[in-house]
C-alpha positions in Angstrom: 96.7 168.4 46.4 93.6 168.0 48.5 92.3 164.8 46.8 96.1 163.3 47.1 95.9 164.0 50.8 92.8 162.5 51.2 93.4 159.3 49.7 96.6 159.0 51.4 94.8 159.5 55.1 91.9 157.0 53.6 94.7 154.6 52.9 96.5 155.1 56.6 93.4 154.4 58.3 92.9 151.2 56.2 96.3 150.0 57.6 95.3 151.4 61.3 92.4 149.4 61.4 93.9 146.1 60.5 96.8 146.2 63.3 94.5 144.5 66.2 94.5 141.3 63.6 98.1 141.2 64.2 97.3 140.9 68.4 95.0 138.6 67.8 96.8 136.5 65.5 100.1 136.5 68.1 97.9 135.4 70.9 96.7 132.9 69.1 99.9 131.5 68.0 100.9 131.7 71.9 98.1 129.6 72.9 98.7 126.9 70.4 102.1 126.4 71.7 101.3 126.1 74.9 98.5 123.1 74.3 101.0 121.7 72.4 103.7 121.8 75.2 100.6 120.5 77.7 99.9 117.9 75.5 103.2 116.8 74.9 103.8 116.4 79.2 100.7 114.7 79.2 101.6 111.9 76.8 104.9 111.9 78.2 103.7 110.7 81.3 100.3 109.0 80.5 101.2 105.9 82.8 101.8 108.2 85.8 98.6 110.1 85.3 96.6 106.9 85.1 98.3 105.2 88.2 98.3 108.5 90.1 93.7 108.6 88.8 93.7 105.2 90.1 95.3 105.5 93.7 92.9 108.4 94.4 89.6 107.0 93.3 90.2 103.8 95.9 91.3 106.1 98.1 88.2 108.4 98.0 85.4 106.3 96.4 86.4 102.7 98.1 86.6 100.9 95.0 88.6 98.1 96.3 85.6 97.5 99.3 82.8 97.9 96.8 84.2 95.3 94.6 84.2 92.8 97.9 80.7 93.3 98.6 79.8 92.7 95.1 81.5 89.8 94.6 82.6 90.6 91.2 86.3 90.4 91.9 88.8 87.4 93.1 92.3 86.2 93.3 94.6 89.5 93.8 91.6 92.1 94.2 89.7 90.0 96.3 92.5 89.5 98.6 92.9 93.0 99.0 89.6 93.9 99.4 89.2 91.5 102.5 92.8 93.1 103.8 90.9 96.6 103.8 87.9 95.2 105.5 90.1 93.5 108.3 92.0 96.8 108.7 88.9 99.0 109.0 87.3 96.3 112.0 89.7 94.2 112.8 87.3 93.1 116.0 84.4 92.2 113.6 86.7 90.0 111.6 87.0 87.7 114.5 83.5 87.7 115.4 82.7 87.2 111.8 85.1 83.9 111.4 84.6 82.3 114.6 80.8 82.9 114.5 81.2 80.9 111.3 83.4 78.0 112.9 81.0 77.8 115.5 78.1 77.2 113.2 80.4 75.1 111.2 81.3 72.5 114.1 78.1 73.0 115.4 79.8 74.3 119.1 76.9 76.8 119.8 76.3 74.8 123.4 80.0 75.2 124.0 81.1 78.4 122.9 79.4 82.2 123.3 80.9 85.2 121.4 79.5 88.8 122.6 80.4 92.2 120.9 80.8 95.8 122.0 82.0 98.7 120.3 85.8 98.2 121.3 85.5 94.5 122.8 84.6 90.9 121.7 84.8 88.1 124.6 85.1 84.3 123.9 83.3 82.2 126.5 84.7 78.8 126.2 83.0 76.1 128.7 84.9 74.0 130.7 83.1 70.9 129.4 84.9 71.7 126.1 88.3 72.7 127.4 89.0 70.2 130.3 89.3 67.1 131.7 87.3 66.6 134.9 88.3 68.9 137.7 91.9 70.1 135.8 93.5 72.4 133.6 94.4 69.2 131.4 93.1 70.3 127.9 90.9 67.8 126.0 92.3 66.4 122.8 89.2 67.6 121.0 89.4 71.5 122.0 93.0 71.7 120.4 91.6 72.3 117.0 89.1 75.3 118.8 92.1 76.9 120.2 94.4 76.5 117.1 91.2 78.3 115.0 91.1 81.0 118.0 95.1 81.7 117.5 95.0 81.9 113.7 92.1 84.5 113.5 93.4 86.7 116.4 97.0 86.6 114.3 95.3 88.0 111.5 94.5 90.8 112.8 96.9 91.4 115.7 98.4 94.7 114.8 94.6 96.3 115.2 94.5 94.5 118.8 94.9 96.4 122.0 95.0 93.7 124.3 93.9 89.9 124.8 92.9 89.1 128.7 92.2 85.3 129.5 90.0 85.0 132.5 89.4 81.2 134.1 86.2 81.5 136.1 84.9 78.1 138.1 81.3 77.2 139.6 80.7 77.8 143.3 79.2 74.5 145.0 78.6 76.0 148.4 81.4 75.3 150.0 83.4 78.0 151.2 86.1 76.4 153.5 89.6 77.9 153.5 90.9 74.5 150.9 88.2 74.5 148.9 88.8 78.4 148.3 92.0 78.0 147.7 91.4 75.3 145.0 88.7 77.3 143.4 91.1 80.2 143.0 94.6 78.1 142.0 91.9 76.0 139.5 90.7 79.2 137.7 94.4 80.4 137.3 95.6 77.5 136.3 93.0 76.8 133.5 93.6 80.7 132.3 97.2 80.2 132.0 96.9 76.8 130.1 94.9 78.5 127.6 97.4 81.0 127.1 100.1 78.8 126.7 98.3 76.7 124.1 97.4 79.9 122.1 101.1 81.5 122.4 102.1 77.9 121.4 100.1 78.1 118.0 102.2 81.2 117.2 100.0 83.9 119.1 102.5 86.7 120.5 102.4 87.1 124.1 103.2 90.6 123.9 99.9 91.9 124.3 98.6 89.2 126.6 97.9 88.7 130.3 95.5 86.5 132.9 93.5 86.6 135.7 91.7 83.8 138.2 88.0 85.2 139.2 87.2 82.2 140.9 83.5 81.3 141.3 83.1 84.9 142.1 82.1 86.4 138.5 78.9 84.1 137.4 77.1 84.8 134.7 74.4 82.1 135.4 72.7 80.7 138.9 75.2 78.6 140.6 71.6 76.7 141.9 71.3 74.3 139.4 73.7 72.2 137.3 73.0 74.0 133.9 74.1 77.6 135.7 77.0 76.0 137.1 78.2 74.6 133.6 77.8 78.0 132.2 79.9 79.4 135.0 82.7 76.8 134.4 84.3 78.7 131.7 87.6 80.7 129.9 86.9 83.8 128.7 89.1 85.5 126.0 88.6 89.2 126.0 90.2 91.0 123.1 90.1 94.8 122.9 90.7 96.9 119.9 93.4 100.2 119.4 90.9 102.1 120.6 91.3 101.2 124.2 
């Protein structure tokens, strides 16, 4: 009797010691089912996941801009890179394009660019723009004004305001008639340039004009060279930070 009871207890103990295997196998089965479901979901939406991955990569790592700098992308990718760069700094885009144009056409003595953090100033001498002592444009100036208009149009959304300012030289004659003529000429020249830019497609909604007469010189009016620099039209462009 004692031997039989011991044998039954030993068999029962052996059976209880293996019960953990059932729990373990159940857990493994559930994990396997979970992995199968997850794999099925990722496979079905693989294209969407890939698209999202690429979009996040571009956003956080600037892959498009890097491609433009390295020069490895062309065609549509290159165009997208250029668009990104323009959107980031519209004033730098204007400066770079016009600076290249000035060098190509050898206009260094006729056009000057000045860049600050939030503005760019394009100084055009009247010898390039106008005929004699008038507001009539030289035919040779039309391509330059067209280029200025085209370059600004490309980044117009990033532009806050465009001010066109006419300036004359001080010849020393301050009588009433000459003063009046000087003021009028500076305004008329600013208006003429504005009309040419808008005629070339630049929208006037962000534009204004000013006339300074001879009261804003950038050079000495006692020399011919200085007076030539003072006779100018300035196109000042500010970005959206202003």
